[in-house]
matplotlib code that plots the C-alpha trace (Angstrom):
import matplotlib.pyplot as plt

x = [-5.7, -6.9, -7.5, -11.3, -11.0, -9.0, -11.6, -14.5, -12.7, -11.9, -15.6, -16.7, -14.3, -15.4, -19.1, -18.3, -16.3, -18.5, -15.8, -16.6, -18.1, -15.8, -13.9, -14.7, -13.0, -12.2, -10.2, -8.2, -7.5, -6.3, -3.9, -2.6, -2.0, 0.1, 2.1, 2.6, 1.7, -1.6, -2.6, -1.9, -5.2, -5.9, -5.5, -7.7, -10.4, -10.3, -10.6, -13.3, -15.3, -14.9, -14.0, -12.3, -9.6, -9.6, -8.8, -5.4, -3.6, -3.8, -6.1, -4.9, -5.1, -8.3, -7.9, -9.8, -10.5, -13.4, -14.6, -13.9, -12.2, -8.5, -6.6, -3.0, -2.5, -3.0, -6.0, -5.8, -3.5, -4.3, -3.1, 0.1, 1.1, 0.3, 2.5, 5.3, 5.1, 6.1, 8.8, 12.2, 13.0, 10.0, 9.7, 11.8, 9.1, 6.2, 5.9, 5.8, 3.3, 2.7, -0.2, -0.3, 1.7, 2.3, 3.3, 6.8, 7.2, 7.2, 5.3, 4.2, 4.4, 3.2, 5.0, 2.8, 5.5, 4.7, 1.3, 1.5, 2.1, 5.5, 5.6, 8.3, 9.1, 10.1, 11.8, 13.9, 14.4, 17.3, 18.5, 20.5, 19.1, 20.5, 18.8, 15.5, 13.5, 13.7, 12.0, 10.0, 9.3, 5.6, 3.4, 0.2, -1.8, 0.6, 0.6, -3.2, -3.4, -1.0, -3.3, -6.4, -4.7, -4.5, -1.0, 0.3, 3.6, 6.1, 8.5, 11.8, 14.8, 17.6, 20.7, 23.3, 27.0, 26.7, 28.4, 25.6, 22.8, 22.0, 21.4]
y = [13.2, 10.2, 6.9, 7.5, 10.9, 9.4, 6.6, 9.1, 11.3, 8.3, 7.2, 10.6, 10.2, 6.7, 7.8, 10.7, 8.7, 5.6, 3.2, -0.5, -1.8, -3.1, -6.3, -9.3, -10.4, -13.7, -11.9, -9.9, -13.1, -14.8, -11.8, -11.8, -15.6, -15.2, -12.2, -13.8, -10.6, -8.9, -6.0, -2.6, -1.8, 1.4, -0.4, -3.3, -0.8, 0.9, -2.3, -3.8, -0.6, 1.7, 0.3, -2.6, -0.3, 2.9, 5.4, 7.2, 9.3, 6.9, 4.3, 1.7, -1.8, -3.6, -6.4, -8.8, -8.7, -6.6, -7.7, -5.0, -2.7, -2.5, 0.0, 0.6, -1.6, -4.9, -7.1, -7.2, -7.1, -10.8, -11.6, -9.6, -11.4, -14.8, -14.0, -12.6, -15.8, -17.8, -15.5, -15.7, -12.1, -10.7, -13.1, -10.8, -8.1, -10.3, -8.6, -5.2, -5.8, -3.2, -0.8, 1.5, 2.4, 5.9, 4.6, 4.0, 1.0, 3.3, 1.8, 2.6, -0.4, -0.9, -2.8, -5.4, -6.0, -2.6, -1.8, 1.8, 0.5, 2.1, 3.1, 1.9, 3.1, 1.1, 2.9, 0.8, 3.7, 5.5, 3.1, -0.1, -3.4, -2.9, 0.5, 0.5, -0.6, 1.9, 2.9, 6.1, 9.0, 8.2, 5.9, 4.8, 7.4, 10.2, 9.1, 9.1, 12.5, 13.9, 12.5, 13.9, 17.3, 17.1, 16.0, 13.5, 12.5, 10.2, 7.9, 9.8, 7.5, 8.0, 9.8, 7.1, 7.1, 4.2, 4.0, 1.7, 4.2, 7.1, 9.6]
z = [12.9, 14.9, 13.1, 13.6, 11.9, 9.0, 8.6, 8.6, 6.0, 3.7, 4.1, 2.8, -0.1, -0.8, -1.0, -3.1, -5.6, -5.5, -4.3, -3.9, -0.7, 2.0, 1.7, 3.9, 7.1, 5.5, 2.8, 5.4, 7.3, 4.2, 3.4, 7.0, 6.8, 3.7, 4.9, 8.4, 10.3, 11.1, 8.9, 10.5, 12.3, 10.3, 7.0, 8.2, 9.3, 5.9, 4.0, 6.2, 7.1, 4.2, 0.8, -1.0, -2.4, -4.5, -1.7, -1.6, -4.2, -7.1, -5.6, -3.1, -4.4, -3.7, -1.2, -3.4, -7.1, -8.3, -11.7, -14.3, -11.7, -10.9, -8.8, -9.1, -12.1, -10.2, -9.8, -6.0, -3.0, -2.4, -6.0, -5.5, -2.3, -3.7, -6.7, -4.3, -2.3, -5.4, -6.7, -5.0, -6.1, -4.3, -1.4, 0.8, 0.4, 1.5, 5.0, 3.3, 0.5, -2.2, -1.6, -4.5, -7.7, -8.9, -12.4, -13.8, -11.5, -8.4, -5.5, -2.0, 0.3, 3.9, 6.6, 8.3, 10.9, 12.5, 14.0, 12.8, 9.2, 8.4, 4.7, 2.3, -1.2, -4.3, -7.1, -9.5, -12.0, -10.4, -7.8, -7.9, -6.6, -3.1, -2.7, -4.7, -1.7, 1.2, 4.4, 4.2, 6.5, 6.7, 8.7, 7.0, 9.0, 8.1, 4.4, 4.4, 6.1, 3.5, 0.7, 2.5, 2.5, -1.3, -1.8, -4.2, -2.6, -4.2, -2.3, -1.6, -2.3, 0.2, -0.8, -1.2, -2.2, -4.6, -8.0, -9.2, -8.4, -10.7, -7.8]

ax = plt.figure().add_subplot(projection="3d")
ax.plot(x, y, z, "-o")
ax.set_aspect("equal")
plt.show()
């Protein structure tokens, strides 16, 4: 699918599920300022043209807080990156902010350093500190296509030969 086709399909989903209206360009600019990289263009389009969160398997975080409505167990993506910026443990993840949780502390992240929005997984349940954050096989577009095809895909931790991991 092209980005335009993905945007149109997500728009149809947003209308059918009464997702919130799009976020503002100012909110996108604030997020990009904190992260230090521009948002992947497809993600920026979705937030600014389609909806302020709620699309995707379990609901992508809203960019800005929506009173009484949270997606993925967090108030907003802006709140997450502000918190990450002040926490040394998560500062290293700032350029790959969280996008959506699947529960049990398992998160999808998107890499702002790559225009295609390389996806990353976070799974602290079976992996040690060195391996719990890992690059995924999807770009943002591929991840969204997978969801639009009806799949609920979880991050796939790499097979590692590590005595500290439970693999």
